[in-house]
C-alpha positions in Angstrom: 118.5 45.6 116.9 116.3 46.2 113.8 114.7 43.1 112.4 115.0 42.5 108.7 112.6 41.1 106.1 113.7 39.6 102.8 111.0 40.2 100.2 111.2 38.0 97.1 109.5 39.8 94.2 109.3 43.5 93.4 105.8 43.6 91.9 102.7 45.1 93.5 102.6 42.8 96.5 106.4 43.0 97.2 106.7 46.7 96.9 103.7 47.5 99.0 104.8 44.9 101.6 108.2 46.6 101.9 106.5 49.9 102.7 104.2 48.5 105.3 107.0 46.5 106.9 109.1 49.6 107.1 106.3 51.3 109.0 106.2 48.3 111.3 109.9 48.9 112.2 111.5 46.3 109.9 114.4 46.8 107.6 113.2 45.6 104.2 115.2 44.3 101.2 113.4 43.6 98.0 114.8 41.1 95.4 113.4 41.3 91.9 114.3 38.8 89.2 113.9 41.3 86.4 117.2 42.8 85.3 116.0 46.4 85.7 113.0 48.6 86.3 110.7 49.3 83.3 107.2 49.1 81.9 105.9 45.6 82.2 102.6 44.0 81.4 99.4 45.5 80.2 96.7 47.5 81.9 94.7 46.7 85.0 92.1 48.2 87.3 92.7 49.1 90.9 89.3 48.5 92.5 87.9 50.6 95.4 89.2 48.1 97.9 92.7 48.5 96.4 92.4 52.3 96.3 91.7 52.3 100.0 95.2 50.8 100.5 96.8 53.3 98.1 95.2 56.1 100.2 96.7 54.5 103.3 100.1 54.7 101.5 99.5 58.3 100.5 99.5 57.4 96.8 95.8 57.5 95.9 96.3 60.9 94.2 99.3 59.7 92.3 97.3 56.7 91.0 94.5 58.9 89.9 97.0 61.2 88.1 98.8 58.3 86.4 95.6 56.5 85.5 91.9 57.1 84.7 88.9 56.8 86.9 86.3 54.4 85.5 82.7 55.4 85.6 81.3 51.9 85.1 81.3 48.8 83.0 79.1 48.4 79.9 78.5 44.9 78.4 77.8 44.1 74.7 77.1 41.1 72.5 79.5 40.3 69.6 77.4 42.2 67.1 77.2 45.3 69.3 73.9 44.6 71.1 73.8 46.3 74.5 73.5 43.9 77.4 73.6 46.2 80.4 75.9 48.1 82.8 77.3 47.7 86.3 79.7 49.3 88.8 78.3 52.8 88.6 79.1 55.5 91.2 81.8 53.4 92.8 83.4 56.3 94.7 80.0 57.3 96.2 79.1 53.7 97.2 82.5 52.4 98.4 84.4 55.5 99.3 87.0 55.3 96.5 86.9 55.0 92.7 88.0 52.2 90.4 91.1 53.4 88.5 92.5 52.0 85.3 96.3 52.2 85.0 99.3 50.6 83.4 100.6 47.8 85.5 104.1 49.2 85.1 103.1 52.7 86.2 101.5 51.3 89.4 104.6 49.2 90.2 106.8 52.2 89.6 104.8 54.3 92.1 105.0 51.6 94.7 108.7 50.8 94.2 109.6 54.5 94.3 107.7 54.9 97.6 109.4 51.7 99.0 112.8 53.2 98.3 111.8 56.5 99.8 110.6 54.7 102.9 114.1 53.2 103.4 113.7 49.8 101.7 116.5 48.6 99.5 115.8 47.2 96.0 117.9 44.8 94.0 117.2 43.7 90.4 118.5 40.6 88.6 118.1 38.4 91.7 116.5 35.1 90.8 115.8 33.0 93.9 117.0 29.3 93.8 116.5 28.1 97.4 115.8 29.1 101.0 117.5 28.0 104.2 115.3 28.2 107.3 117.2 26.6 110.1 116.0 27.3 113.7 118.5 29.4 115.6 120.0 30.9 112.5 119.0 33.7 110.1 116.7 32.7 107.2 118.9 32.7 104.1 117.8 33.4 100.5 120.1 32.0 97.8 120.2 33.4 94.3 121.2 32.2 90.8 124.2 34.5 90.7 125.7 32.8 93.8 124.9 35.6 96.2 123.0 35.1 99.4 121.0 37.3 101.8 120.1 36.9 105.5 117.1 38.1 107.4 114.7 37.4 110.2 111.7 36.6 107.9 111.2 35.9 104.2 108.2 37.0 102.3 107.4 35.2 99.0 105.7 37.9 96.9 107.0 36.4 93.6 103.8 35.8 91.7 101.9 32.9 90.2 105.1 31.1 89.3 106.5 31.7 92.8 109.9 30.2 93.5 109.2 30.5 97.2 106.0 28.5 96.8 108.0 25.8 94.9 110.5 25.7 97.8 107.6 25.2 100.3 105.8 22.7 98.1 108.3 21.0 95.7 105.7 18.4 94.7 102.9 21.0 94.1 100.2 22.1 94.0 101.0 24.0 90.9 99.2 26.9 89.2 96.0 25.7 87.4 95.6 26.5 83.7 92.0 27.6 83.1 92.3 26.9 79.4 92.1 30.5 78.3 94.8 32.7 76.8 94.9 36.4 77.2 96.2 39.1 74.8 96.5 42.8 75.7 98.2 46.1 75.0 97.7 49.8 74.5 96.6 52.1 71.7 96.2 55.9 71.6 93.2 57.2 73.6 92.1 59.2 70.6 90.7 56.0 69.1 88.3 55.6 71.9 87.5 59.3 72.0 86.6 59.2 68.3 84.3 56.2 69.1 82.6 58.2 71.9 83.5 55.5 74.5 84.0 57.9 77.4 85.2 56.8 80.8 83.3 53.5 80.9 85.0 50.1 80.5 83.5 48.2 77.5 83.2 44.5 77.6 82.1 42.3 74.7 81.2 38.6 74.8 81.4 36.6 71.6 80.3 33.1 70.6 84.0 32.3 71.5 86.1 34.6 73.6 85.8 38.1 74.9 87.2 41.6 74.2 87.5 44.6 76.6 88.8 48.1 76.4 88.9 51.4 78.3 90.9 54.5 78.9 93.8 54.0 81.3 95.8 57.2 81.5 99.4 57.4 80.5 101.7 59.9 78.7 100.8 62.1 75.8 97.1 62.6 76.8 96.5 59.0 77.8 96.2 55.5 76.4 93.5 53.0 75.8 94.1 49.6 77.2 92.5 46.6 75.5 92.5 42.9 76.1 91.2 39.7 74.3 90.5 36.5 76.1 89.9 33.3 74.1 90.0 29.5 74.4 93.6 28.3 74.2 92.7 25.3 72.1 96.1 23.7 72.9 98.2 26.8 71.9 99.9 28.4 74.9 101.1 31.9 75.4 104.8 31.0 74.7 103.8 29.7 71.3 101.9 32.9 70.5 104.8 35.1 71.7 107.2 33.2 69.5 105.0 34.1 66.4 105.9 37.8 66.7 103.7 40.9 66.6 102.6 40.7 63.0 101.4 37.1 63.3 99.7 37.8 66.6 97.8 40.8 65.1 96.7 38.7 62.2 95.5 36.0 64.5 93.5 38.6 66.6 92.0 40.2 63.5 90.8 36.8 62.3 89.5 35.7 65.6 87.5 39.0 66.1 86.5 39.3 62.5 82.9 40.7 62.4 82.9 42.0 66.0 81.5 45.4 66.5 83.5 48.6 66.1 85.9 49.8 67.4 87.3 46.3 68.2 88.9 45.6 64.8 90.3 49.2 64.7 91.9 48.8 68.2 93.6 45.5 67.1 94.8 47.0 63.9 96.3 50.0 65.7 98.2 47.8 68.3 102.0 47.6 67.8 103.0 45.5 70.8 101.2 42.6 72.5 101.3 41.1 75.9 100.3 37.4 75.8 99.7 35.4 79.0 98.3 32.0 79.9 95.3 32.4 82.3 96.3 30.7 85.5 95.1 30.7 89.1 96.0 29.1 92.4 92.8 28.2 94.1 94.1 26.9 97.4 97.3 25.8 99.2 97.8 23.5 102.2 99.3 26.5 104.1 100.7 29.9 103.3 103.5 29.9 105.8 106.1 27.6 107.4 108.3 28.9 110.3 109.7 32.2 109.1 108.6 32.1 105.4 105.2 33.5 104.3 103.5 33.7 100.9 101.4 36.7 99.9 99.7 38.0 96.8 99.7 35.8 93.7 102.2 33.5 95.3 99.5 32.5 97.8 96.3 33.0 95.9 96.8 33.9 92.3 93.5 34.8 90.7 92.6 34.9 87.0 91.8 38.4 85.7 88.1 37.9 85.3 87.2 39.5 88.6 89.6 42.5 88.3 90.9 41.9 91.8 94.5 40.7 91.5 96.3 44.0 92.2 93.8 45.0 94.9 94.1 41.7 96.8 97.9 42.1 96.7 97.5 45.5 98.2 95.1 44.3 100.9 97.6 41.5 101.8 100.4 44.0 102.3 98.4 46.3 104.4 97.1 43.5 106.7 100.5 41.9 107.0 102.1 45.1 108.1 99.5 45.8 110.7 99.6 42.2 112.1 103.4 42.2 112.4 103.3 45.6 114.2 100.5 44.3 116.5 102.3 41.1 117.4 105.8 42.6 117.7 108.5 40.1 117.2 106.2 37.1 117.3 106.0 36.5 113.6 104.6 32.9 114.1 101.4 34.4 115.5 101.3 37.3 113.0 101.7 34.8 110.0 99.0 32.5 111.5 96.6 35.4 112.0 97.3 36.7 108.5 96.6 33.4 106.8 93.4 32.8 108.9 92.1 36.2 108.1 92.9 36.4 104.4 92.4 32.8 103.1 88.6 32.8 103.0 88.3 36.1 101.2 91.0 35.5 98.6 89.8 31.9 97.8 86.3 33.3 97.3 87.6 35.8 94.8 89.6 33.1 92.9 86.5 31.0 92.7 84.4 33.9 91.4 87.0 34.8 88.8 87.2 31.2 87.5 83.4 31.2 87.3 83.4 34.5 85.4 85.9 33.1 82.9 83.4 30.4 81.9 81.4 33.0 80.0 84.4 33.6 77.8 84.6 30.1 76.4 83.2 28.7 73.1 79.4 28.6 72.8 77.1 27.4 70.1 75.0 30.1 68.5 72.1 29.1 70.7 74.2 28.9 73.8 75.6 32.4 73.2 72.1 33.8 72.6 70.9 32.3 75.9 73.9 33.6 77.8 73.3 37.1 76.4 69.7 37.1 77.4 70.5 35.9 80.9 73.1 38.7 81.2 70.4 41.2 80.2 68.2 39.9 82.9 70.6 39.2 85.7 73.4 41.8 85.5 71.9 43.9 88.3 71.7 40.9 90.6 75.2 39.9 89.6 76.5 43.4 90.4 74.9 43.5 93.8 76.5 40.1 94.6 80.0 41.6 94.0 79.6 44.4 96.6 81.4 42.4 99.2 84.6 42.6 97.1 84.6 46.4 96.7 83.3 47.3 100.2 86.3 45.8 102.0 88.5 48.4 103.6 91.8 47.1 105.0 92.3 50.3 107.0 89.3 49.7 109.2 90.1 46.1 110.3 
């Protein structure tokens, strides 16, 4: 009899897990709380380690087509002074490129492949509780009153995971790093006119940060942009309630005097994604009996290392292989998965939180010192990140 996995969450981690579990011989049913498919979130980068997994899925070419290969990252001071560059020749050094892509486009590629593989997908299913009683199927209960039964349940439902809350009703909870992020898309022509090319551009201000780069998309492609700034007591919900015009005015004021084309990108933006910058540094455990957390549900990382999507893809690949290796003994597979993945993911979460510290508020002297240190130390900093990109889940 075919064993069945209930996968809570239809994002990057959940969709990729469904594909890999189908390959391991499981039936897979994905439950997504969103009411329907559609574009969601801003842009992201799939790093070389994540692209290795997309190649394993047969989707690397589709990601390249839907996105844009990055040729490196260039860093600037607020007034436009050049600080240095990193992440050159990624494909040569690590066997795969870094690709900028819309989050929604990446999720659609994975969900379509999950359905093609035989997984089922249901929208509008918000998890409320789990029953995991020995000798009986594990049961997922949803807000609409429906239930689903399976042999295992995978919590791939993100930083605000309902599965994690069921496992740890008293916490730990996601940690608010004190930064708020804004992002969106504008026509690629704005970057072409500025001579930006295929590099990502990152600017550090006395307070906050602004980044932009080409990310592919329809009609010749988009530019993705994002602004990170100290929250100063104003959370993402408050900003979202202000509406697009007020958000644009806030961003134009915050980045007033920053080098071109930053003001022009903000002025051209029509829609804004606003998020609190959260992470989950560590949990007491990632699994209990037949329930396992993966992706952001287990180890949410803030965006400052560019690894959230890639770590989720790695998780899915490793989980599928371990379940196939250990057959029906999911206790052993889950234990090996947590032991193998915990150290790497927690190291990335710590690095991302550290990187975020350079985007807080500085005095004029503090910002000057930071910029000079970046000019001197960027090559060393880049070499110390090679361990992230060199990881290849296919070879383990």
